[in-house]
C-alpha positions as CSV (number, residue, x, y, z in Angstrom):
1,M,-73.8,74.3,-9.7
2,K,-71.7,71.1,-10.1
3,F,-68.5,70.3,-8.2
4,V,-65.7,68.1,-9.3
5,V,-62.5,67.1,-7.7
6,L,-59.7,65.1,-9.7
7,V,-56.9,63.6,-7.7
8,G,-53.7,62.3,-9.3
9,D,-52.3,60.3,-6.5
10,G,-48.6,61.0,-5.9
11,M,-48.2,63.4,-8.9
12,A,-46.0,66.1,-7.2
13,D,-42.2,65.2,-7.2
14,Y,-38.9,66.8,-6.7
15,P,-36.7,68.2,-9.6
16,I,-34.9,65.3,-11.4
17,P,-31.4,65.8,-13.0
18,E,-32.5,63.1,-15.7
19,L,-35.3,65.7,-16.7
20,G,-33.0,68.6,-16.8
21,G,-33.9,69.7,-13.4
22,L,-37.8,69.4,-14.2
23,T,-40.4,67.4,-12.0
24,P,-42.3,64.8,-13.9
25,L,-45.2,67.2,-13.7
26,Q,-43.2,69.9,-15.3
27,A,-41.8,67.6,-18.0
28,A,-45.2,66.0,-18.8
29,N,-47.6,67.3,-21.5
30,T,-50.6,68.4,-19.6
31,P,-52.7,71.0,-21.4
32,N,-55.8,70.1,-19.5
33,M,-54.5,70.8,-16.0
34,D,-52.7,73.9,-17.4
35,F,-55.9,75.1,-18.7
36,I,-57.5,74.8,-15.3
37,A,-54.5,76.6,-13.8
38,K,-54.4,79.4,-16.2
39,H,-58.2,80.0,-16.3
40,G,-58.6,79.3,-12.6
41,R,-57.4,80.1,-9.2
42,C,-54.4,78.2,-7.6
43,G,-52.3,77.7,-4.6
44,V,-50.4,74.9,-2.6
45,A,-52.3,72.7,0.1
46,K,-50.5,71.0,3.1
47,T,-52.5,67.8,3.1
48,V,-50.4,66.2,5.7
49,P,-50.2,67.6,9.1
50,D,-46.5,67.6,10.4
51,S,-47.6,65.3,13.2
52,M,-48.9,62.6,10.9
53,T,-47.5,60.0,8.5
54,P,-47.8,61.2,4.8
55,G,-50.1,58.4,3.7
56,S,-52.9,58.6,1.0
57,D,-55.4,57.8,3.8
58,V,-54.5,61.0,5.7
59,A,-53.9,63.3,2.6
60,N,-57.2,62.1,0.9
61,L,-59.2,62.5,4.0
62,S,-57.9,66.1,4.1
63,I,-58.8,66.8,0.6
64,M,-62.3,65.6,1.3
65,G,-62.6,68.4,3.9
66,Y,-62.1,66.4,7.0
67,D,-59.2,67.6,9.4
68,P,-57.1,64.3,9.8
69,V,-56.1,65.5,13.2
70,Q,-59.7,65.3,14.4
71,Y,-61.0,62.5,12.2
72,Y,-58.2,60.0,11.3
73,A,-58.3,56.7,12.9
74,G,-56.1,54.5,10.8
75,R,-55.9,53.1,7.3
76,G,-57.1,49.7,8.1
77,P,-60.6,50.7,9.2
78,L,-61.2,52.9,6.1
79,E,-60.6,49.8,4.0
80,A,-62.9,47.7,6.2
81,G,-65.5,50.3,5.3
82,S,-64.9,49.9,1.5
83,M,-65.0,46.1,1.7
84,G,-68.4,46.1,3.8
85,V,-66.7,44.8,6.8
86,T,-68.5,46.1,9.9
87,L,-66.2,46.7,12.8
88,G,-67.3,46.0,16.3
89,K,-66.5,48.6,19.2
90,D,-63.3,46.8,20.1
91,D,-62.2,45.5,16.6
92,I,-58.9,46.7,15.2
93,A,-58.5,46.7,11.6
94,F,-55.1,46.4,9.9
95,R,-54.3,46.9,6.2
96,C,-52.8,43.7,5.3
97,N,-50.4,43.5,2.3
98,L,-49.1,40.3,0.5
99,I,-45.5,41.1,0.0
100,T,-42.3,39.4,-1.2
101,E,-39.4,38.4,1.0
102,K,-36.2,37.2,-0.4
103,D,-32.9,36.3,1.3
104,G,-34.2,38.0,4.5
105,L,-35.0,41.2,2.6
106,L,-38.3,42.9,1.8
107,I,-38.0,43.2,-1.9
108,D,-41.7,44.0,-3.0
109,Y,-44.5,45.6,-1.1
110,S,-47.0,44.2,-3.7
111,A,-45.8,40.9,-4.5
112,G,-45.5,41.8,-8.2
113,H,-48.9,43.4,-8.2
114,I,-50.3,40.0,-7.7
115,S,-54.0,39.5,-9.3
116,S,-56.8,39.8,-7.1
117,E,-57.8,36.2,-8.0
118,E,-54.4,34.7,-7.0
119,A,-54.5,37.0,-3.9
120,R,-58.0,35.8,-2.8
121,I,-56.9,32.1,-2.8
122,L,-53.7,32.8,-0.7
123,I,-55.5,35.2,1.9
124,E,-58.4,32.4,2.3
125,E,-55.6,29.9,2.9
126,V,-54.0,32.1,5.5
127,D,-57.2,32.7,7.2
128,K,-58.0,28.9,7.3
129,A,-54.7,28.2,9.0
130,L,-54.2,31.4,11.2
131,G,-57.7,32.8,11.6
132,T,-58.3,31.7,15.2
133,G,-59.0,34.9,17.2
134,C,-58.5,37.0,14.0
135,K,-60.1,37.2,10.5
136,F,-58.4,37.8,7.2
137,H,-60.5,39.3,4.4
138,P,-59.4,39.3,0.8
139,G,-59.3,42.6,-1.1
140,V,-57.9,43.9,-4.3
141,S,-54.5,42.8,-5.7
142,Y,-52.0,43.0,-2.7
143,R,-54.3,45.0,-0.5
144,H,-56.1,43.0,2.1
145,L,-57.5,43.3,5.7
146,L,-56.9,41.8,9.0
147,V,-59.3,42.4,12.0
148,M,-58.6,41.5,15.5
149,K,-59.0,42.5,19.1
150,Q,-55.4,43.5,19.8
151,G,-52.6,45.3,18.2
152,E,-53.8,48.9,18.1
153,G,-50.7,50.1,20.0
154,A,-48.1,48.4,17.9
155,A,-45.7,50.5,15.8
156,C,-46.1,48.9,12.3
157,T,-44.2,50.1,9.3
158,P,-45.7,50.5,5.8
159,P,-44.0,48.1,3.6
160,H,-43.5,50.6,0.7
161,D,-41.4,52.6,3.0
162,V,-38.9,49.9,3.6
163,V,-38.3,47.9,0.3
164,G,-34.7,46.5,0.2
165,Q,-34.5,46.5,3.9
166,P,-34.1,43.5,6.2
167,V,-37.4,42.2,7.3
168,E,-36.2,41.5,10.9
169,D,-35.2,45.3,11.2
170,V,-38.7,46.6,10.2
171,L,-41.1,44.1,11.9
172,P,-43.7,45.6,14.2
173,R,-42.5,46.9,17.7
174,G,-44.1,47.8,21.0
175,K,-47.3,46.7,22.5
176,D,-48.9,43.5,21.2
177,S,-46.1,43.4,18.5
178,D,-45.4,39.8,19.4
179,I,-48.8,38.7,18.2
180,L,-48.4,40.4,14.7
181,I,-44.8,39.1,14.4
182,D,-46.1,35.5,15.2
183,L,-48.7,35.9,12.4
184,I,-46.2,37.2,9.8
185,R,-43.7,34.4,10.5
186,A,-46.3,31.7,10.5
187,S,-47.7,32.9,7.1
188,K,-44.4,32.1,5.3
189,P,-44.4,28.4,5.2
190,I,-48.2,28.6,4.2
191,L,-47.7,31.0,1.4
192,E,-44.2,29.8,0.3
193,S,-45.4,26.2,-0.5
194,H,-49.0,27.1,-2.0
195,E,-49.3,26.2,-5.6
196,V,-50.2,29.8,-6.6
197,N,-46.6,30.8,-5.5
198,I,-45.2,27.8,-7.1
199,K,-46.7,28.6,-10.4
200,R,-45.7,32.3,-10.0
201,R,-42.1,31.3,-9.2
202,K,-41.9,29.0,-12.3
203,N,-43.1,32.0,-14.5
204,G,-40.4,34.2,-13.1
205,K,-42.9,36.4,-11.0
206,N,-42.4,37.6,-7.5
207,T,-44.1,35.4,-5.0
208,A,-46.5,36.6,-2.3
209,N,-44.9,34.8,0.4
210,L,-45.5,37.0,3.5
211,I,-48.3,38.8,5.0
212,W,-47.7,42.4,6.3
213,P,-50.0,44.1,8.6
214,W,-50.1,47.8,9.2
215,G,-52.1,51.0,9.4
216,Q,-54.2,49.7,12.2
217,G,-57.1,51.5,13.9
218,K,-60.8,51.5,15.1
219,A,-63.9,52.6,13.1
220,P,-63.9,56.4,12.7
221,S,-66.7,58.7,13.6
222,M,-67.2,61.6,11.2
223,P,-70.0,63.8,9.8
224,L,-71.6,63.2,6.5
225,F,-70.3,65.1,3.5
226,K,-73.9,66.3,2.6
227,D,-74.1,67.8,6.2
228,L,-71.0,69.7,5.7
229,Y,-71.4,71.1,2.2
230,S,-75.2,70.7,1.6
231,V,-74.6,68.7,-1.6
232,T,-74.9,64.8,-2.3
233,G,-72.0,63.2,-4.1
234,S,-70.3,60.3,-5.5
235,I,-66.5,58.8,-5.3
236,I,-64.7,56.8,-7.8
237,S,-61.6,55.0,-6.9
238,A,-59.9,51.5,-7.4
239,V,-58.4,51.8,-4.1
240,D,-60.2,50.5,-1.0
241,L,-59.2,53.2,1.5
242,L,-60.7,55.9,-0.9
243,K,-63.8,53.9,-1.1
244,G,-63.9,53.5,2.6
245,I,-63.6,57.3,3.2
246,G,-66.4,57.7,0.8
247,K,-68.6,55.4,2.6
248,Y,-68.0,57.0,6.1
249,A,-68.7,60.2,4.4
250,G,-71.9,58.9,2.9
251,L,-70.9,59.4,-0.6
252,N,-72.1,56.9,-3.4
253,V,-69.3,54.7,-4.4
254,I,-69.1,54.0,-8.0
255,E,-67.3,50.9,-9.4
256,V,-65.8,51.4,-12.8
257,P,-64.9,48.3,-15.0
258,G,-61.3,47.9,-15.7
259,A,-60.2,50.4,-12.7
260,T,-57.1,48.6,-11.3
261,G,-55.4,51.0,-8.9
262,Y,-52.3,50.5,-11.4
263,L,-50.9,51.9,-14.7
264,D,-53.3,49.9,-16.7
265,T,-56.4,51.4,-15.0
266,N,-59.3,52.5,-17.0
267,F,-58.7,56.3,-17.2
268,S,-61.4,57.1,-19.8
269,G,-63.9,54.9,-17.8
270,K,-63.5,56.9,-14.7
271,A,-64.0,60.2,-16.5
272,A,-67.2,58.8,-18.2
273,Y,-68.7,57.4,-15.1
274,A,-67.9,60.7,-13.2
275,V,-69.7,62.8,-15.9
276,E,-72.7,60.3,-15.8
277,S,-73.0,60.5,-11.9
278,L,-73.4,64.4,-12.3
279,H,-76.9,63.9,-13.8
280,E,-78.1,62.6,-10.3
281,R,-75.8,64.2,-7.8
282,D,-73.9,67.5,-7.8
283,F,-70.5,66.4,-6.5
284,V,-68.0,63.8,-7.7
285,F,-64.6,62.9,-6.4
286,V,-62.3,61.0,-8.9
287,H,-59.0,59.4,-7.4
288,V,-56.3,57.8,-9.8
289,E,-53.6,55.8,-8.3
290,A,-51.4,55.5,-11.3
291,P,-48.9,58.2,-10.7
292,D,-48.2,57.1,-7.3
293,E,-47.6,53.4,-8.1
294,A,-45.0,54.9,-10.7
295,G,-43.4,56.9,-8.0
296,H,-43.0,53.9,-5.6
297,M,-41.4,52.0,-8.6
298,G,-38.9,54.9,-9.1
299,D,-39.8,54.8,-12.9
300,I,-39.6,58.3,-14.3
301,E,-41.0,57.4,-17.8
302,A,-44.0,55.5,-16.2
303,K,-44.7,58.3,-14.0
304,I,-44.8,60.8,-16.8
305,R,-46.9,58.5,-18.8
306,A,-49.3,58.2,-16.0
307,I,-49.6,61.9,-15.4
308,E,-50.1,62.4,-19.2
309,D,-52.9,59.7,-19.3
310,F,-54.6,61.3,-16.1
311,D,-54.6,64.8,-17.9
312,E,-55.6,63.5,-21.2
313,K,-58.2,60.8,-20.3
314,V,-59.5,61.9,-17.0
315,V,-59.1,65.7,-16.7
316,G,-59.8,66.2,-20.4
317,G,-62.5,63.7,-20.6
318,V,-64.5,65.4,-17.7
319,L,-63.8,69.0,-18.9
320,D,-65.1,68.2,-22.4
321,E,-68.5,67.4,-20.9
322,L,-68.9,69.8,-18.0
323,G,-70.2,72.7,-20.0
324,A,-73.4,70.7,-20.6
325,F,-74.4,71.1,-16.8
326,G,-74.2,74.9,-16.9
327,E,-72.3,76.3,-14.0
328,Y,-69.6,74.3,-12.4
329,R,-66.4,74.2,-10.5
330,I,-63.4,71.7,-11.0
331,M,-60.4,71.3,-8.8
332,V,-57.4,69.2,-9.6
333,L,-54.4,68.2,-7.4
334,P,-52.3,65.4,-6.0
335,D,-52.9,64.1,-2.7
336,H,-49.3,64.1,-1.6
337,P,-45.8,63.8,-3.5
338,T,-44.4,60.4,-4.1
339,P,-41.0,61.7,-5.5
340,I,-39.0,59.4,-7.7
341,P,-35.7,59.8,-5.7
342,V,-37.1,58.4,-2.4
343,R,-40.0,56.2,-3.8
344,T,-42.3,56.9,-1.0
345,H,-44.7,59.5,0.1
346,T,-43.5,62.9,1.5
347,R,-45.4,65.6,3.2
348,E,-44.5,68.7,1.2
349,P,-47.5,70.9,0.1
350,V,-49.1,70.1,-3.3
351,P,-50.2,72.2,-6.2
352,F,-53.9,72.8,-6.6
353,A,-56.1,74.6,-9.0
354,I,-59.7,75.4,-9.1
355,Y,-61.5,76.4,-12.2
356,S,-65.0,78.0,-12.1
357,S,-67.2,78.5,-15.0
358,V,-68.5,81.9,-13.4
359,E,-65.4,83.4,-11.7
360,R,-62.3,85.3,-12.7
361,A,-58.7,83.6,-12.9
362,D,-55.6,84.6,-11.0
363,Y,-52.2,85.1,-12.8
364,V,-50.8,81.4,-12.8
365,D,-50.3,80.1,-16.3
366,R,-49.4,76.4,-15.9
367,F,-50.0,73.6,-13.3
368,D,-46.9,72.3,-11.3
369,E,-45.4,72.3,-8.0
370,F,-43.8,75.7,-8.3
371,A,-46.1,77.8,-10.6
372,T,-49.2,77.3,-8.3
373,K,-47.2,78.8,-5.3
374,E,-47.9,82.2,-6.9
375,G,-51.6,81.7,-6.9
376,I,-54.3,83.8,-5.1
377,F,-54.8,81.1,-2.4
378,G,-51.2,80.8,-1.3
379,Q,-50.7,78.1,1.1
380,V,-53.6,76.5,2.9
381,D,-54.2,73.5,5.1
382,G,-55.3,70.6,3.1
383,H,-58.8,70.1,4.8
384,R,-59.7,73.7,3.8
385,V,-59.4,73.3,0.0
386,M,-62.9,71.6,-0.3
387,G,-64.4,74.7,1.3
388,L,-62.6,76.8,-1.2
389,L,-64.0,74.7,-4.1
390,M,-67.5,74.6,-2.3
391,K,-67.4,78.3,-1.1
């Protein structure tokens, strides 16, 4: 038996007046997800507990079968795991964005989705100037890592939640926040005057003129996926935190050329590599960030396009090849909603559907936020959906 999980990050949404009251998922053409819903079994999953922030880290840890209340230790350490950064017992790892500040406002959480090469140069410059008692590690695009011994108790705000707000109003608060604020403020003159940003400014691009640490924590302790479900597997994602979850879970992390974590990602390549991985292992988890990015942008057309690309090139690409493996089960779902009207993550339950090559279907006929509520599974806690797939 082969097992496949396909996650369209942030696909779920709210009804939108511009779409005649439909959600982007309802408005999109999704024949492959609809096939899985119609011929499979459905429900909705609460991937983010009420007590926790609705981040992709919490939600995907939940989908992977780990109760986030028990195992979640912060986003930073997950990204450290992905980057091969070993954390000491007392190390605190922060996700560290490169952001754009203008006229005192936080106007872009991603610095115009800065390229990884430009960002690496900037982060290395920041580390050279400010890396006494801490260490900055370059990552992918705007997503980087800060490791230090202090700051675990500070209240830090994810930058994508406060776009358009005054920077001074959303700086870290509480214990050790002064250390983080000093680093944020000290980064501005270093970044603002760097030739990378001078060139970006000249070309009309948003500059990466401020660092923004958040999502901190210590290294988690969690059981291996194979010990929970008795299968070996792989994970495919362009996002460091997903790779980090995979590494802590003992999954094989597959790098796909052209996987960017953005709207231009290599959708078809992810499907092809996922199918290839099933020749060696029995489980694969594929994560696609594009719908989430469109949700944060508040771009309806881009979100529909990302959902349709996910359906055609990832879901369809995998479905077309699974029959060659004999018996299989495949699950499709978002990790959390990223609704266009609010442009950030929310914690409402998300639709999920599981198709089995050997089991009967329920009575749902399409995949969306409302249809799957009528499925046989009803509403379940997110960390239990992996058990439903694995039986």
